[in-house]
Gaussian input, Z-matrix of N, CA and C with variables (Angstrom, degrees):
# hf/3-21g

backbone

0 1
 N
 C     1     B1
 C     2     B2     1     A1
 N     3     B3     2     A2     1     D1
 C     4     B4     3     A3     2     D2
 C     5     B5     4     A4     3     D3
 N     6     B6     5     A5     4     D4
 C     7     B7     6     A6     5     D5
 C     8     B8     7     A7     6     D6
 N     9     B9     8     A8     7     D7
 C    10    B10     9     A9     8     D8
 C    11    B11    10    A10     9     D9
 N    12    B12    11    A11    10    D10
 C    13    B13    12    A12    11    D11
 C    14    B14    13    A13    12    D12
 N    15    B15    14    A14    13    D13
 C    16    B16    15    A15    14    D14
 C    17    B17    16    A16    15    D15
 N    18    B18    17    A17    16    D16
 C    19    B19    18    A18    17    D17
 C    20    B20    19    A19    18    D18
 N    21    B21    20    A20    19    D19
 C    22    B22    21    A21    20    D20
 C    23    B23    22    A22    21    D21
 N    24    B24    23    A23    22    D22
 C    25    B25    24    A24    23    D23
 C    26    B26    25    A25    24    D24
 N    27    B27    26    A26    25    D25
 C    28    B28    27    A27    26    D26
 C    29    B29    28    A28    27    D27
 N    30    B30    29    A29    28    D28
 C    31    B31    30    A30    29    D29
 C    32    B32    31    A31    30    D30
 N    33    B33    32    A32    31    D31
 C    34    B34    33    A33    32    D32
 C    35    B35    34    A34    33    D33
 N    36    B36    35    A35    34    D34
 C    37    B37    36    A36    35    D35
 C    38    B38    37    A37    36    D36
 N    39    B39    38    A38    37    D37
 C    40    B40    39    A39    38    D38
 C    41    B41    40    A40    39    D39
 N    42    B42    41    A41    40    D40
 C    43    B43    42    A42    41    D41
 C    44    B44    43    A43    42    D42
 N    45    B45    44    A44    43    D43
 C    46    B46    45    A45    44    D44
 C    47    B47    46    A46    45    D45
 N    48    B48    47    A47    46    D46
 C    49    B49    48    A48    47    D47
 C    50    B50    49    A49    48    D48
 N    51    B51    50    A50    49    D49
 C    52    B52    51    A51    50    D50
 C    53    B53    52    A52    51    D51
 N    54    B54    53    A53    52    D52
 C    55    B55    54    A54    53    D53
 C    56    B56    55    A55    54    D54
 N    57    B57    56    A56    55    D55
 C    58    B58    57    A57    56    D56
 C    59    B59    58    A58    57    D57
 N    60    B60    59    A59    58    D58
 C    61    B61    60    A60    59    D59
 C    62    B62    61    A61    60    D60
 N    63    B63    62    A62    61    D61
 C    64    B64    63    A63    62    D62
 C    65    B65    64    A64    63    D63
 N    66    B66    65    A65    64    D64
 C    67    B67    66    A66    65    D65
 C    68    B68    67    A67    66    D66
 N    69    B69    68    A68    67    D67
 C    70    B70    69    A69    68    D68
 C    71    B71    70    A70    69    D69
 N    72    B72    71    A71    70    D70
 C    73    B73    72    A72    71    D71
 C    74    B74    73    A73    72    D72
 N    75    B75    74    A74    73    D73
 C    76    B76    75    A75    74    D74
 C    77    B77    76    A76    75    D75
 N    78    B78    77    A77    76    D76
 C    79    B79    78    A78    77    D77
 C    80    B80    79    A79    78    D78
 N    81    B81    80    A80    79    D79
 C    82    B82    81    A81    80    D80
 C    83    B83    82    A82    81    D81
 N    84    B84    83    A83    82    D82
 C    85    B85    84    A84    83    D83
 C    86    B86    85    A85    84    D84
 N    87    B87    86    A86    85    D85
 C    88    B88    87    A87    86    D86
 C    89    B89    88    A88    87    D87
 N    90    B90    89    A89    88    D88
 C    91    B91    90    A90    89    D89
 C    92    B92    91    A91    90    D90
 N    93    B93    92    A92    91    D91
 C    94    B94    93    A93    92    D92
 C    95    B95    94    A94    93    D93
 N    96    B96    95    A95    94    D94
 C    97    B97    96    A96    95    D95
 C    98    B98    97    A97    96    D96
 N    99    B99    98    A98    97    D97
 C   100   B100    99    A99    98    D98
 C   101   B101   100   A100    99    D99
 N   102   B102   101   A101   100   D100
 C   103   B103   102   A102   101   D101
 C   104   B104   103   A103   102   D102
 N   105   B105   104   A104   103   D103
 C   106   B106   105   A105   104   D104
 C   107   B107   106   A106   105   D105
 N   108   B108   107   A107   106   D106
 C   109   B109   108   A108   107   D107
 C   110   B110   109   A109   108   D108
 N   111   B111   110   A110   109   D109
 C   112   B112   111   A111   110   D110
 C   113   B113   112   A112   111   D111
 N   114   B114   113   A113   112   D112
 C   115   B115   114   A114   113   D113
 C   116   B116   115   A115   114   D114
 N   117   B117   116   A116   115   D115
 C   118   B118   117   A117   116   D116
 C   119   B119   118   A118   117   D117
 N   120   B120   119   A119   118   D118
 C   121   B121   120   A120   119   D119
 C   122   B122   121   A121   120   D120
 N   123   B123   122   A122   121   D121
 C   124   B124   123   A123   122   D122
 C   125   B125   124   A124   123   D123
 N   126   B126   125   A125   124   D124
 C   127   B127   126   A126   125   D125
 C   128   B128   127   A127   126   D126
 N   129   B129   128   A128   127   D127
 C   130   B130   129   A129   128   D128
 C   131   B131   130   A130   129   D129
 N   132   B132   131   A131   130   D130
 C   133   B133   132   A132   131   D131
 C   134   B134   133   A133   132   D132
 N   135   B135   134   A134   133   D133
 C   136   B136   135   A135   134   D134
 C   137   B137   136   A136   135   D135
 N   138   B138   137   A137   136   D136
 C   139   B139   138   A138   137   D137
 C   140   B140   139   A139   138   D138
 N   141   B141   140   A140   139   D139
 C   142   B142   141   A141   140   D140
 C   143   B143   142   A142   141   D141
 N   144   B144   143   A143   142   D142
 C   145   B145   144   A144   143   D143
 C   146   B146   145   A145   144   D144
 N   147   B147   146   A146   145   D145
 C   148   B148   147   A147   146   D146
 C   149   B149   148   A148   147   D147
 N   150   B150   149   A149   148   D148
 C   151   B151   150   A150   149   D149
 C   152   B152   151   A151   150   D150
 N   153   B153   152   A152   151   D151
 C   154   B154   153   A153   152   D152
 C   155   B155   154   A154   153   D153
 N   156   B156   155   A155   154   D154
 C   157   B157   156   A156   155   D155
 C   158   B158   157   A157   156   D156
 N   159   B159   158   A158   157   D157
 C   160   B160   159   A159   158   D158
 C   161   B161   160   A160   159   D159
 N   162   B162   161   A161   160   D160
 C   163   B163   162   A162   161   D161
 C   164   B164   163   A163   162   D162
 N   165   B165   164   A164   163   D163
 C   166   B166   165   A165   164   D164
 C   167   B167   166   A166   165   D165
 N   168   B168   167   A167   166   D166
 C   169   B169   168   A168   167   D167
 C   170   B170   169   A169   168   D168

   B1=1.4335
   B2=1.5205
   B3=1.3087
   B4=1.4539
   B5=1.5175
   B6=1.3158
   B7=1.4644
   B8=1.5266
   B9=1.3208
   B10=1.4645
   B11=1.5109
   B12=1.3293
   B13=1.4634
   B14=1.5211
   B15=1.3248
   B16=1.4619
   B17=1.5150
   B18=1.3346
   B19=1.4601
   B20=1.5264
   B21=1.3321
   B22=1.4653
   B23=1.5212
   B24=1.3237
   B25=1.4671
   B26=1.5246
   B27=1.3223
   B28=1.4587
   B29=1.5113
   B30=1.3263
   B31=1.4636
   B32=1.5231
   B33=1.3172
   B34=1.4649
   B35=1.5177
   B36=1.3329
   B37=1.4690
   B38=1.5223
   B39=1.3332
   B40=1.4641
   B41=1.5238
   B42=1.3267
   B43=1.4615
   B44=1.5242
   B45=1.3406
   B46=1.4667
   B47=1.5255
   B48=1.3324
   B49=1.4652
   B50=1.5276
   B51=1.3360
   B52=1.4647
   B53=1.5199
   B54=1.3319
   B55=1.4578
   B56=1.5237
   B57=1.3179
   B58=1.4605
   B59=1.5289
   B60=1.3346
   B61=1.4611
   B62=1.5269
   B63=1.3596
   B64=1.4704
   B65=1.5318
   B66=1.3323
   B67=1.4681
   B68=1.5221
   B69=1.3293
   B70=1.4615
   B71=1.5292
   B72=1.3238
   B73=1.4666
   B74=1.5267
   B75=1.3265
   B76=1.4682
   B77=1.5207
   B78=1.3302
   B79=1.4638
   B80=1.5222
   B81=1.3241
   B82=1.4588
   B83=1.5150
   B84=1.3124
   B85=1.4689
   B86=1.5175
   B87=1.3110
   B88=1.4639
   B89=1.5320
   B90=1.3386
   B91=1.4649
   B92=1.5286
   B93=1.3262
   B94=1.4641
   B95=1.5126
   B96=1.3293
   B97=1.4697
   B98=1.5216
   B99=1.3184
   B100=1.4719
   B101=1.5190
   B102=1.3258
   B103=1.4670
   B104=1.5218
   B105=1.3197
   B106=1.4659
   B107=1.5268
   B108=1.3148
   B109=1.4591
   B110=1.5209
   B111=1.3264
   B112=1.4603
   B113=1.5204
   B114=1.3175
   B115=1.4617
   B116=1.5196
   B117=1.3046
   B118=1.4534
   B119=1.5186
   B120=1.3171
   B121=1.4586
   B122=1.5197
   B123=1.3009
   B124=1.4612
   B125=1.5268
   B126=1.3111
   B127=1.4649
   B128=1.5278
   B129=1.3211
   B130=1.4548
   B131=1.5143
   B132=1.3275
   B133=1.4628
   B134=1.5244
   B135=1.3231
   B136=1.4594
   B137=1.5269
   B138=1.3097
   B139=1.4598
   B140=1.5242
   B141=1.3091
   B142=1.4664
   B143=1.5209
   B144=1.3187
   B145=1.4714
   B146=1.5256
   B147=1.3262
   B148=1.4652
   B149=1.5280
   B150=1.3222
   B151=1.4637
   B152=1.5178
   B153=1.3240
   B154=1.4651
   B155=1.5244
   B156=1.3134
   B157=1.4580
   B158=1.5166
   B159=1.2912
   B160=1.4726
   B161=1.5138
   B162=1.2937
   B163=1.4597
   B164=1.5265
   B165=1.3284
   B166=1.4648
   B167=1.5171
   B168=1.3071
   B169=1.4737
   B170=1.5102
   A1=108.09
   A2=116.13
   A3=120.62
   A4=111.98
   A5=114.74
   A6=120.70
   A7=111.68
   A8=117.03
   A9=119.98
   A10=112.57
   A11=116.14
   A12=119.92
   A13=110.55
   A14=116.00
   A15=120.11
   A16=111.77
   A17=116.10
   A18=120.24
   A19=110.41
   A20=116.43
   A21=120.48
   A22=111.35
   A23=116.56
   A24=120.97
   A25=110.51
   A26=116.25
   A27=120.23
   A28=112.83
   A29=116.48
   A30=120.67
   A31=110.86
   A32=116.14
   A33=120.02
   A34=111.02
   A35=117.53
   A36=119.34
   A37=111.03
   A38=117.34
   A39=120.56
   A40=111.26
   A41=117.15
   A42=119.93
   A43=111.33
   A44=117.03
   A45=119.81
   A46=112.16
   A47=116.48
   A48=121.47
   A49=111.63
   A50=116.43
   A51=123.02
   A52=113.84
   A53=117.42
   A54=119.90
   A55=107.99
   A56=117.24
   A57=120.94
   A58=110.05
   A59=115.71
   A60=119.70
   A61=111.96
   A62=119.56
   A63=118.70
   A64=112.71
   A65=117.55
   A66=120.24
   A67=110.52
   A68=116.71
   A69=120.62
   A70=110.56
   A71=117.00
   A72=120.69
   A73=110.20
   A74=117.20
   A75=120.47
   A76=110.71
   A77=116.76
   A78=119.22
   A79=110.03
   A80=117.15
   A81=120.59
   A82=112.02
   A83=116.55
   A84=120.54
   A85=111.19
   A86=116.89
   A87=121.63
   A88=110.89
   A89=116.46
   A90=119.38
   A91=110.48
   A92=117.57
   A93=120.37
   A94=111.97
   A95=116.39
   A96=119.17
   A97=111.15
   A98=117.54
   A99=120.15
   A100=111.37
   A101=116.57
   A102=120.81
   A103=112.21
   A104=117.55
   A105=119.85
   A106=113.01
   A107=117.38
   A108=120.66
   A109=113.17
   A110=117.40
   A111=119.80
   A112=109.18
   A113=115.49
   A114=120.97
   A115=109.50
   A116=115.27
   A117=120.70
   A118=111.67
   A119=114.49
   A120=119.83
   A121=113.90
   A122=117.36
   A123=120.12
   A124=113.99
   A125=117.68
   A126=120.91
   A127=113.30
   A128=118.43
   A129=120.53
   A130=114.69
   A131=116.60
   A132=119.11
   A133=111.40
   A134=116.98
   A135=119.65
   A136=110.50
   A137=115.82
   A138=120.16
   A139=108.01
   A140=116.91
   A141=119.94
   A142=110.81
   A143=117.57
   A144=121.06
   A145=111.79
   A146=117.18
   A147=121.19
   A148=113.18
   A149=117.38
   A150=119.98
   A151=110.70
   A152=116.30
   A153=118.16
   A154=108.91
   A155=117.24
   A156=120.22
   A157=111.72
   A158=116.70
   A159=121.24
   A160=109.08
   A161=117.19
   A162=124.09
   A163=112.73
   A164=115.39
   A165=120.94
   A166=111.17
   A167=116.87
   A168=120.81
   A169=111.41
   D1=136.21
   D2=179.09
   D3=-105.12
   D4=-175.35
   D5=-178.11
   D6=-62.85
   D7=-38.59
   D8=-179.88
   D9=-65.56
   D10=-40.97
   D11=176.54
   D12=-63.53
   D13=-43.98
   D14=178.44
   D15=-61.77
   D16=-40.83
   D17=177.90
   D18=-60.47
   D19=-46.07
   D20=179.71
   D21=-61.21
   D22=-42.74
   D23=177.77
   D24=-58.67
   D25=-45.60
   D26=-179.72
   D27=-64.66
   D28=-44.69
   D29=179.12
   D30=-60.85
   D31=-50.75
   D32=-176.45
   D33=-63.30
   D34=-44.91
   D35=-178.54
   D36=-63.45
   D37=-39.40
   D38=-179.90
   D39=-68.10
   D40=-42.89
   D41=-179.89
   D42=-66.78
   D43=-35.50
   D44=175.97
   D45=-66.61
   D46=-23.57
   D47=176.74
   D48=-92.35
   D49=10.04
   D50=178.58
   D51=61.99
   D52=29.87
   D53=172.34
   D54=-75.77
   D55=160.16
   D56=179.53
   D57=-67.87
   D58=163.04
   D59=179.39
   D60=-60.34
   D61=-45.36
   D62=177.18
   D63=-60.57
   D64=-37.32
   D65=177.67
   D66=-67.47
   D67=-36.08
   D68=177.80
   D69=-65.21
   D70=-40.95
   D71=177.59
   D72=-63.82
   D73=-42.03
   D74=178.61
   D75=-62.00
   D76=-43.74
   D77=179.01
   D78=-64.32
   D79=-42.00
   D80=177.74
   D81=-58.92
   D82=-44.89
   D83=177.63
   D84=-62.54
   D85=-42.12
   D86=-178.64
   D87=-63.25
   D88=-47.69
   D89=-179.15
   D90=-69.81
   D91=-38.20
   D92=176.66
   D93=-59.56
   D94=-40.87
   D95=179.43
   D96=-69.75
   D97=-36.05
   D98=177.08
   D99=-66.88
   D100=-35.05
   D101=-176.40
   D102=-62.05
   D103=-30.95
   D104=-176.79
   D105=-96.81
   D106=4.69
   D107=-179.10
   D108=-94.87
   D109=0.65
   D110=178.52
   D111=-143.90
   D112=158.77
   D113=178.39
   D114=-82.20
   D115=149.97
   D116=177.44
   D117=101.88
   D118=173.85
   D119=-176.33
   D120=-84.74
   D121=-42.52
   D122=-171.43
   D123=-112.31
   D124=-10.53
   D125=-172.81
   D126=-62.09
   D127=-31.11
   D128=-177.60
   D129=-86.15
   D130=-8.42
   D131=-177.52
   D132=-78.51
   D133=139.33
   D134=177.03
   D135=-76.81
   D136=156.33
   D137=171.30
   D138=-79.45
   D139=168.05
   D140=178.41
   D141=-59.29
   D142=-36.98
   D143=179.63
   D144=-65.52
   D145=-27.07
   D146=-179.47
   D147=-84.83
   D148=-10.53
   D149=-178.38
   D150=-70.45
   D151=130.10
   D152=173.35
   D153=-70.01
   D154=142.75
   D155=179.99
   D156=-86.37
   D157=-19.74
   D158=177.98
   D159=-134.73
   D160=-162.30
   D161=-172.43
   D162=-48.48
   D163=134.89
   D164=177.32
   D165=-103.25
   D166=0.04
   D167=-178.56
   D168=-80.33

């Protein structure tokens, strides 16, 4: 999984949770950056419990 995939995952998950668009972009950026910090496809992804519910900035 690359940064773009991680970004999409973050955006979609945030929008499905009815977070605002700016919060969804922040989550997408956060997950995208995590995705490229480790080797493998799924190792860099956070679990649902690790997801911030609001701004990660």
